[in-house]
C-alpha positions as CSV (number, residue, x, y, z in Angstrom):
1,M,-58.8,-98.4,-34.4
2,P,-57.8,-99.5,-30.9
3,V,-59.5,-97.7,-28.0
4,A,-57.7,-97.0,-25.0
5,A,-59.3,-98.6,-21.9
6,D,-59.8,-97.1,-18.4
7,P,-58.6,-93.8,-19.5
8,N,-57.8,-90.6,-17.4
9,L,-59.6,-87.9,-19.4
10,F,-58.0,-84.5,-19.9
11,Y,-59.6,-81.5,-21.8
12,S,-59.2,-77.9,-22.1
13,R,-61.5,-76.2,-19.6
14,F,-60.9,-72.7,-21.0
15,N,-61.6,-73.9,-24.6
16,R,-64.8,-75.6,-23.6
17,I,-66.0,-72.3,-21.8
18,I,-65.2,-70.4,-24.8
19,A,-67.0,-73.0,-27.0
20,A,-70.1,-72.9,-24.8
21,V,-70.2,-69.1,-25.0
22,F,-69.9,-69.0,-28.9
23,A,-72.2,-71.9,-29.3
24,S,-74.9,-70.2,-27.1
25,V,-74.6,-67.1,-28.9
26,A,-74.8,-68.6,-32.3
27,A,-77.8,-70.8,-31.3
28,A,-79.6,-67.8,-30.0
29,S,-78.7,-65.8,-33.2
30,A,-80.0,-68.8,-35.4
31,V,-83.3,-68.7,-33.6
32,S,-83.8,-65.0,-33.7
33,V,-82.9,-64.8,-37.4
34,F,-85.2,-67.8,-38.2
35,L,-88.2,-65.8,-36.5
36,L,-87.6,-62.8,-38.7
37,P,-90.4,-62.0,-41.2
38,T,-87.9,-61.4,-44.1
39,L,-87.3,-64.7,-45.7
40,S,-84.1,-63.8,-47.1
41,N,-82.5,-63.0,-43.7
42,R,-83.4,-66.5,-42.6
43,W,-80.4,-67.7,-44.8
44,L,-78.2,-66.4,-41.9
45,V,-79.3,-69.4,-39.9
46,V,-76.8,-71.4,-41.9
47,P,-73.7,-69.5,-40.8
48,A,-75.0,-69.4,-37.2
49,L,-75.4,-73.2,-37.2
50,F,-71.9,-73.5,-38.8
51,V,-70.4,-71.6,-35.9
52,V,-71.9,-74.2,-33.5
53,L,-70.4,-77.0,-35.4
54,F,-67.1,-75.5,-35.8
55,V,-66.6,-74.6,-32.1
56,W,-67.7,-78.1,-31.2
57,E,-65.0,-79.7,-33.5
58,V,-62.2,-77.3,-32.7
59,L,-62.8,-76.1,-29.0
60,W,-65.1,-78.7,-27.4
61,R,-64.3,-82.2,-28.8
62,P,-60.4,-82.3,-28.4
63,D,-59.2,-84.3,-25.5
64,L,-56.5,-86.6,-24.2
65,R,-57.1,-90.1,-22.8
66,V,-54.4,-91.8,-20.9
67,S,-54.8,-95.5,-20.1
68,D,-52.7,-98.6,-19.5
69,T,-52.7,-99.5,-23.0
70,A,-52.0,-96.2,-24.8
71,V,-52.4,-92.4,-25.0
72,T,-55.1,-91.4,-27.3
73,I,-55.1,-87.8,-28.6
74,R,-58.3,-86.4,-30.1
75,N,-57.3,-83.4,-32.0
76,P,-59.5,-81.4,-34.5
77,L,-60.2,-83.7,-37.4
78,R,-57.8,-86.4,-36.3
79,T,-57.3,-89.1,-33.6
80,I,-53.9,-90.5,-32.7
81,V,-53.4,-93.7,-30.5
82,V,-49.9,-93.8,-29.2
83,P,-49.1,-97.1,-27.5
84,W,-46.8,-96.9,-24.6
85,A,-44.2,-99.1,-26.3
86,A,-43.8,-96.4,-29.0
87,L,-43.3,-93.5,-26.9
88,V,-39.8,-92.2,-26.4
89,H,-40.2,-88.7,-25.1
90,V,-42.7,-86.1,-23.7
91,D,-42.2,-82.4,-24.1
92,T,-44.1,-79.2,-23.3
93,K,-42.2,-76.5,-25.2
94,F,-45.2,-75.1,-27.3
95,A,-47.8,-77.7,-26.2
96,L,-47.8,-81.2,-24.7
97,T,-46.1,-83.1,-27.5
98,L,-45.5,-87.0,-27.6
99,Y,-42.6,-88.1,-29.5
100,T,-42.2,-91.6,-31.1
101,P,-39.2,-92.6,-33.5
102,G,-39.2,-90.1,-36.3
103,R,-42.7,-88.6,-35.4
104,K,-44.2,-86.2,-32.9
105,F,-47.7,-85.4,-32.1
106,A,-48.9,-82.2,-30.4
107,V,-51.9,-82.3,-28.1
108,Y,-54.2,-79.7,-29.2
109,C,-56.2,-79.3,-25.9
110,A,-52.9,-78.9,-23.8
111,P,-51.1,-75.8,-25.1
112,A,-48.2,-74.3,-23.1
113,P,-49.1,-71.1,-21.3
114,G,-48.4,-67.6,-22.4
115,R,-45.8,-65.3,-20.9
116,S,-48.2,-63.7,-18.3
117,L,-49.4,-67.0,-17.1
118,T,-45.8,-68.3,-16.9
119,S,-44.6,-65.4,-14.9
120,S,-47.7,-65.7,-12.5
121,G,-47.1,-69.3,-12.2
122,R,-43.4,-69.1,-11.4
123,R,-44.3,-66.5,-8.7
124,K,-47.1,-68.5,-6.9
125,S,-45.5,-72.0,-7.2
126,T,-42.8,-72.9,-4.8
127,D,-43.2,-76.7,-5.2
128,P,-40.6,-78.4,-7.6
129,V,-42.2,-79.7,-10.9
130,P,-42.0,-83.5,-11.0
131,Y,-40.0,-85.3,-13.8
132,V,-38.0,-82.3,-14.7
133,S,-34.4,-82.5,-13.7
134,S,-33.3,-78.9,-14.3
135,S,-35.1,-75.5,-14.7
136,P,-38.7,-76.4,-15.7
137,R,-40.2,-75.5,-19.1
138,P,-43.1,-73.0,-18.8
139,G,-45.3,-75.7,-20.2
140,D,-44.4,-77.9,-17.1
141,L,-45.7,-75.4,-14.5
142,P,-48.4,-76.6,-12.2
143,G,-51.8,-75.1,-13.1
144,S,-51.0,-74.9,-16.8
145,E,-53.0,-77.1,-19.2
146,S,-49.8,-78.4,-20.7
147,G,-48.5,-79.1,-17.2
148,E,-51.6,-80.9,-16.0
149,A,-51.7,-83.2,-19.1
150,A,-48.0,-83.9,-19.1
151,Q,-48.2,-85.0,-15.5
152,L,-51.1,-87.5,-16.5
153,V,-48.9,-89.0,-19.2
154,R,-45.6,-89.1,-17.3
155,A,-47.1,-90.5,-14.1
156,R,-48.9,-93.3,-16.0
157,W,-45.7,-93.9,-18.1
158,D,-43.5,-94.1,-15.1
159,A,-45.8,-96.5,-13.2
160,L,-46.1,-98.8,-16.1
161,Q,-42.4,-98.8,-16.6
162,R,-41.9,-99.6,-13.0
163,S,-44.3,-102.4,-13.0
164,G,-42.6,-103.9,-16.1
165,L,-45.9,-103.7,-18.4
166,I,-43.9,-101.8,-21.1
167,D,-41.6,-103.7,-23.3
168,G,-38.4,-101.6,-23.9
169,G,-36.6,-101.4,-27.1
170,L,-39.8,-101.8,-29.4
171,A,-40.6,-98.3,-30.2
172,A,-39.5,-98.4,-33.8
173,Q,-41.5,-101.5,-34.3
174,T,-44.7,-100.3,-32.6
175,P,-47.1,-98.6,-34.8
176,V,-48.9,-95.4,-34.1
177,V,-52.6,-95.2,-35.3
178,V,-53.5,-91.9,-37.0
179,V,-57.2,-91.7,-38.1
180,W,-58.4,-88.7,-40.1
181,A,-62.0,-87.7,-39.7
182,W,-62.7,-87.1,-43.4
183,G,-66.4,-87.1,-43.0
184,R,-66.4,-84.4,-40.4
185,A,-63.8,-82.4,-42.5
186,G,-66.2,-82.6,-45.5
187,V,-69.1,-81.5,-43.4
188,L,-67.1,-78.4,-42.1
189,A,-65.9,-77.6,-45.6
190,A,-69.6,-77.9,-46.9
191,G,-70.8,-75.8,-44.0
192,A,-68.2,-73.0,-44.7
193,V,-69.2,-72.9,-48.3
194,A,-72.9,-72.8,-47.5
195,S,-72.4,-70.1,-45.0
196,V,-70.7,-67.8,-47.6
197,V,-73.6,-68.5,-49.9
198,A,-76.1,-67.8,-47.3
199,I,-74.5,-64.5,-46.4
200,L,-74.4,-63.4,-50.0
201,L,-78.1,-64.3,-50.3
202,A,-79.2,-62.6,-47.3
């Protein structure tokens, strides 16, 4: 799988805060349960550790890497490498989404804001949103996760186009690499089953 060089890295700060909170609580619970004198209750260490693994995969690990060669999306359980030549459109309706001929890839770590944040952002922001010709989408608002991630992608895409480093007209012939993390999926599935069994045994 090609790896994007010199990337600008984007990740959800909110998701990582939530992940750290859940992982800390789960880890503390695992230690407390393990120290209990009753052996059957120690089975509850398994679901506590599963929570740590789950929040790492779903909340902490996802990110977006933008380089001169490609946009690399690390979503839960799969990684997508979109070469610039394959990219045809960038949207932020529900989340930052990259479009290639016949396909689209949502960026998990860059969701569009909810209604409350959208209203607040529109009241506070008086600057025009770049790269949007008419009324901006809520997902393009400055300060939103989708807006910040979209700015990274659009700014690099525009710079590469201006410098002539992107070959136009090759989108349909340029492959997008999608790699599923079957190993991690298997570990999560096994952890979920083991957690259910442990809760029944406790």
